[in-house]
C-alpha positions as CSV (number, residue, x, y, z in Angstrom):
1,M,-1.3,-17.7,21.4
2,A,0.3,-19.2,18.3
3,A,-3.0,-20.4,17.1
4,R,-4.6,-17.0,17.5
5,E,-1.7,-15.3,15.7
6,G,-1.9,-17.8,12.9
7,A,-5.7,-17.2,12.6
8,A,-5.2,-13.4,12.5
9,R,-2.5,-13.8,9.9
10,S,-4.7,-16.0,7.8
11,A,-7.6,-13.5,8.1
12,A,-5.3,-10.6,7.0
13,E,-4.0,-12.6,4.1
14,T,-7.6,-13.5,3.0
15,R,-8.6,-9.9,3.2
16,E,-5.6,-8.8,1.2
17,R,-6.5,-11.4,-1.5
18,F,-10.0,-10.1,-1.8
19,L,-8.8,-6.5,-2.0
20,R,-6.2,-7.4,-4.7
21,A,-9.0,-9.1,-6.6
22,A,-11.3,-6.1,-6.2
23,I,-8.5,-3.8,-7.6
24,R,-8.1,-6.1,-10.5
25,V,-11.8,-6.2,-11.3
26,L,-12.0,-2.4,-11.0
27,A,-9.1,-2.0,-13.5
28,E,-10.4,-4.6,-15.9
29,Q,-14.2,-4.2,-15.8
30,G,-14.7,-0.8,-14.3
31,V,-17.0,0.1,-11.5
32,A,-19.9,-1.8,-13.0
33,G,-17.9,-5.0,-12.5
34,L,-17.7,-4.6,-8.8
35,T,-20.3,-7.2,-7.9
36,V,-20.1,-9.7,-5.1
37,R,-20.1,-12.5,-7.7
38,N,-17.3,-11.0,-9.8
39,L,-15.2,-10.4,-6.8
40,A,-15.7,-13.9,-5.5
41,D,-14.7,-15.3,-8.9
42,A,-11.6,-13.1,-9.1
43,A,-10.5,-14.1,-5.7
44,G,-11.1,-17.8,-6.3
45,S,-13.7,-17.9,-3.5
46,S,-17.4,-18.1,-2.9
47,T,-19.9,-15.3,-2.4
48,I,-20.2,-16.5,1.2
49,G,-16.5,-15.7,1.6
50,V,-17.2,-12.1,0.5
51,Y,-20.1,-11.7,2.9
52,S,-18.2,-13.3,5.8
53,R,-15.1,-11.2,5.3
54,F,-16.7,-7.8,4.5
55,G,-20.4,-8.1,5.3
56,G,-21.4,-7.6,1.7
57,R,-20.8,-5.3,-1.2
58,A,-20.8,-2.1,0.8
59,G,-18.0,-3.4,3.0
60,V,-15.9,-4.3,0.0
61,L,-16.4,-0.9,-1.5
62,D,-15.4,0.8,1.8
63,A,-12.3,-1.3,2.0
64,L,-11.5,-0.7,-1.7
65,Y,-12.0,3.1,-1.2
66,E,-9.5,3.1,1.6
67,R,-7.0,1.0,-0.3
68,A,-7.2,3.4,-3.3
69,F,-6.1,6.3,-1.1
70,E,-3.3,4.2,0.4
71,Q,-2.1,3.6,-3.2
72,L,-2.1,7.4,-3.7
73,D,-0.1,7.9,-0.6
74,A,2.3,5.3,-1.8
75,A,2.6,7.2,-5.1
76,Y,3.4,10.3,-3.2
77,A,6.1,8.4,-1.3
78,T,8.0,8.0,-4.6
79,L,8.6,11.8,-4.8
80,P,12.2,12.8,-4.8
81,P,13.5,14.9,-1.9
82,R,12.6,18.6,-2.0
83,T,15.0,20.6,-4.1
84,G,14.5,24.0,-2.4
85,D,12.8,25.2,-5.6
86,R,9.2,25.1,-4.4
87,R,7.6,25.6,-7.8
88,A,9.6,22.6,-9.1
89,D,8.6,20.6,-6.0
90,V,4.9,21.5,-6.5
91,L,5.1,20.4,-10.2
92,A,6.8,17.1,-9.2
93,L,3.8,16.4,-6.9
94,A,1.3,17.4,-9.5
95,L,2.8,15.1,-12.1
96,V,2.8,12.2,-9.8
97,Y,-0.8,12.9,-9.1
98,R,-1.6,13.0,-12.8
99,R,0.3,9.8,-13.5
100,F,-1.6,8.0,-10.7
101,A,-5.0,9.1,-12.2
102,L,-4.1,8.2,-15.8
103,E,-2.7,4.8,-14.8
104,N,-6.2,3.7,-13.6
105,P,-9.0,6.1,-14.5
106,A,-11.6,3.8,-12.9
107,R,-9.8,3.8,-9.5
108,Y,-9.5,7.6,-9.7
109,A,-13.2,8.0,-10.5
110,F,-14.1,5.7,-7.7
111,M,-12.1,7.9,-5.3
112,F,-13.4,11.3,-6.2
113,E,-16.6,10.9,-8.1
114,R,-19.7,8.9,-7.5
115,P,-19.8,6.2,-10.2
116,V,-21.6,3.8,-7.9
117,A,-24.9,5.5,-7.3
118,D,-25.8,3.5,-4.2
119,F,-22.3,3.8,-2.5
120,D,-21.4,6.6,-0.2
121,P,-18.2,6.0,1.8
122,D,-18.5,6.0,5.5
123,P,-18.1,9.7,6.5
124,A,-15.4,9.0,9.1
125,L,-13.5,6.9,6.6
126,R,-13.8,9.5,3.9
127,L,-12.6,12.3,6.2
128,S,-9.7,10.2,7.3
129,V,-8.4,9.3,3.8
130,L,-9.0,12.7,2.3
131,R,-7.2,14.4,5.2
132,S,-4.2,12.0,4.9
133,S,-3.9,12.6,1.1
134,F,-4.4,16.4,1.4
135,T,-1.7,16.6,4.1
136,Q,0.7,15.5,1.4
137,V,-0.2,18.4,-0.8
138,V,0.0,20.9,2.1
139,D,3.4,19.6,3.2
140,R,4.8,19.9,-0.3
141,A,3.0,23.0,-1.7
142,S,2.3,25.4,1.1
143,P,4.8,28.3,1.2
144,E,6.7,28.9,4.4
145,G,5.3,31.7,6.6
146,L,1.6,31.1,5.9
147,S,-0.8,30.6,8.7
148,A,-2.2,27.0,9.0
149,E,-5.5,28.2,7.6
150,D,-3.9,30.1,4.7
151,G,-1.7,27.1,4.0
152,R,-4.7,24.8,3.8
153,R,-6.6,27.2,1.5
154,Y,-3.6,27.6,-0.8
155,S,-3.2,23.9,-1.0
156,Y,-6.9,23.3,-1.5
157,L,-7.0,25.7,-4.5
158,L,-4.0,24.0,-6.0
159,W,-5.4,20.5,-5.5
160,T,-8.8,21.4,-7.0
161,T,-7.0,22.9,-10.0
162,M,-5.0,19.7,-10.5
163,H,-8.1,17.6,-10.0
164,G,-10.2,19.7,-12.5
165,L,-7.6,19.5,-15.2
166,I,-7.2,15.8,-14.8
167,S,-10.9,15.1,-14.7
168,V,-11.5,17.0,-18.0
169,E,-8.5,15.2,-19.5
170,L,-9.9,11.8,-18.5
171,T,-13.4,12.6,-19.8
172,N,-12.0,13.7,-23.2
173,A,-9.8,10.6,-23.4
174,A,-12.8,8.3,-22.8
175,R,-14.7,9.8,-25.7
176,S,-14.2,10.2,-29.5
177,P,-11.4,12.6,-30.5
178,L,-12.5,16.1,-31.4
179,P,-10.9,17.2,-34.7
180,G,-9.5,20.7,-34.4
181,W,-9.7,20.7,-30.6
182,F,-7.0,23.0,-29.2
183,V,-5.5,20.3,-26.9
184,D,-3.6,17.8,-29.0
185,P,-4.3,14.1,-28.2
186,D,-0.6,13.4,-27.8
187,D,0.2,12.7,-24.2
188,Q,3.2,15.0,-24.1
189,A,1.0,17.9,-25.3
190,R,-1.7,17.1,-22.8
191,E,0.9,17.0,-20.0
192,Q,2.2,20.4,-21.1
193,V,-1.3,21.9,-20.8
194,Y,-1.5,20.4,-17.3
195,T,1.9,21.7,-16.4
196,D,1.0,25.2,-17.7
197,G,-2.2,25.1,-15.6
198,V,-0.4,24.0,-12.4
199,L,2.3,26.6,-12.8
200,A,-0.2,29.3,-13.6
201,I,-2.3,28.6,-10.5
202,T,0.9,28.4,-8.4
203,T,2.0,31.9,-9.7
204,G,-1.5,33.3,-8.9
205,L,-1.6,31.8,-5.5
206,D,1.8,33.1,-4.6
207,A,0.7,36.5,-5.6
208,R,-2.5,36.2,-3.6
209,F,-1.0,34.8,-0.4
210,G,2.5,36.3,-0.7
């Protein structure tokens, strides 16, 4: 029994080491760096170790995809208790979401875009992690008194607005500055634009579903 428990613990620790290495490679080298060789080197292992633990690159990417959403859930867990002011609570959630995206754009792109052309997460896994993450938005943002369906629709429209604003911000940040563009490159100014957008959609949704 003790031997089996020790083996299971060792396997879990090895898996965690590989995942931490994959996160590091993603942050430092971007999606293009997520090769079996780079992961093995970052983890101080061999390519055989990657294949035996994950079955290959696709298994690593599935595990990394799941871990990225776990990190988003952990970011949501840092939110302060609800204040009773729902707009303030929604904005707090939106700002945590933005900070999560800006801290590691490659991770965010890996979660919500398709930067790896030949990687499509397992559908059951994708549904599970998206549902878990989206539940956080519903719980925080959905006004009391809405039906479950309306609450999900309200939260979906809010989330897609947040996502769209951030995606455009990240795209512009990754390219050369545009002289005279109406959004100032200063982070405080960009955060204000984001805040204005979140509050505007919240006001509109309240009017639509109120």
